[in-house]
C-alpha angles and dihedrals in degrees: 000000000000113000095232114190092006110059119344135126088264089068097056104079096038089052093048091045091052092055094047093046091052091050088055091052094252127136105247093192091054088059093048098260130133131172110232093165110085087188089073096049121110101031102096092190120189089215139004140212113204116194121195114193113195117237102002104132122190093248091052093050093047090051095046096100114193095347094087108032096153096047095042093048091048090047091053094045104035105004140113140187123250135170131233120229126253129303092038094221134122101251093050092044092049088055091053093043095048100041102031088232131120116250093265089056099052102033100225090127108169149348085275122011140170119269098206094197090063098028086229136118116246129200104225094205094056096026129200121265090222092063121080106220093209092053093042090053107021100167114110112251125235088251092055092048093049092050090052088051089056101259123126119234137182141184122217115202145112116316093240089067093062106106095357119147095251093046092051092046099045110017109027120144133064127042125313114225109193119213130150111192116062094237090056091049090052092050094047093048094046094047093050090053098038092051090047092238092127134032098199126022126186118204124192129200121181109172096095089060092044094052091044090056093047103045107000137267089261093060130107090238090058092050091050092051089051089051090052091051093046092056091047091053091051089053091047092054091049090055098046122093117259091247092053119099116220112206121185123188141143140233098230144329130248144226129203107245110164122194094262088069093052131117103228117212089197086074093046105038093157088076089071097050095106097026116112097180134011114204138158117063139280095288095046123026120197111201123199107198143188111283111275095015098096098104094042092050092046091050093049093050093045091052093047096047100034112172091357094083147015108241118196137163116238091257092051094047093048092047090050091054099244092144099028117238107348122217111227091234091059100042095088089060090066116089117260085231124026124201113195111186125228130207110000096324121134128181115226140157109220090193096062111011117103116259090236090058093046091051095058115116103183114059140176141171104102137090104264115127090244090060099034105045118080134176129249114202123180129179135152121249121262101209131097133272 
């Protein structure tokens, strides 16, 4: 289960913000910040660079052998284990990372999720022009709160993210510094901190997740991309000031779950008889059903999948704490029935799912340790100033 309030991705930015505010002589508590992560105590950094690498679970990093010497050494020396929230997917994790809230508190509740006002499923990565991101996720982000406190923040990522629906919902506030290639992102982040133009910089890298989806997190290509990222992080540390804290974490892990391990709804169409919408992703299906059919649908799916999945109604999943405390306004976005896959199972429908989705090897979204557990690495910069 996610360690909400104790050690999840949602606790990273508030804990870093607390340390930086204190170093500037500001009262973190007065600005609504606390530091739940003991792993970040004792640094008192004047500035911070927080790197989120997409798809690098703790188990994957620990098993990376010689492909990530810098990250693995830092994890052993100054690292800790956290969990993502549920679902273990990028859009939900970005909401938790950016707001400091569990999924039930920010409402970005899946890769795709129902927008009840439109009775339509929305992909949170690509968004829907009809949906106002600031209304869909109204909580002030950590970046907005830091800016109000007088600190200067920035995000370094691909230009297409600037002004996107997910960015506005989860990460708004501060300045956007566009850079495509990882080396350019490292240089832009380091320069902003070295020149004292920014107090906290967030850097995103997504290619490890992308390659994992395409060819698997057990592939040679994945290992080589991790090696590339590891070297870039070592360079970043070397360029950061000595009073700058470098924090590296991830949004979720990944498992290899090729199509031949899938449960195919095309072979069991009766399971969709009372289902109005199917959202989520292959590792976690969120089913929006005909009123009154929740328990019948849950029972049918539980019988069909057996030990291959955890099947819960919305009420059961919320009561069990899967999403953390859930705001009443966001509860209708959660599926009436949730199917969280176990092992290497995925749920697909080969009659309707896009070929690109069916071809994915690496998957995430569910509650396995490989998807849920993420690293927290923290080291001080080695550069001048």
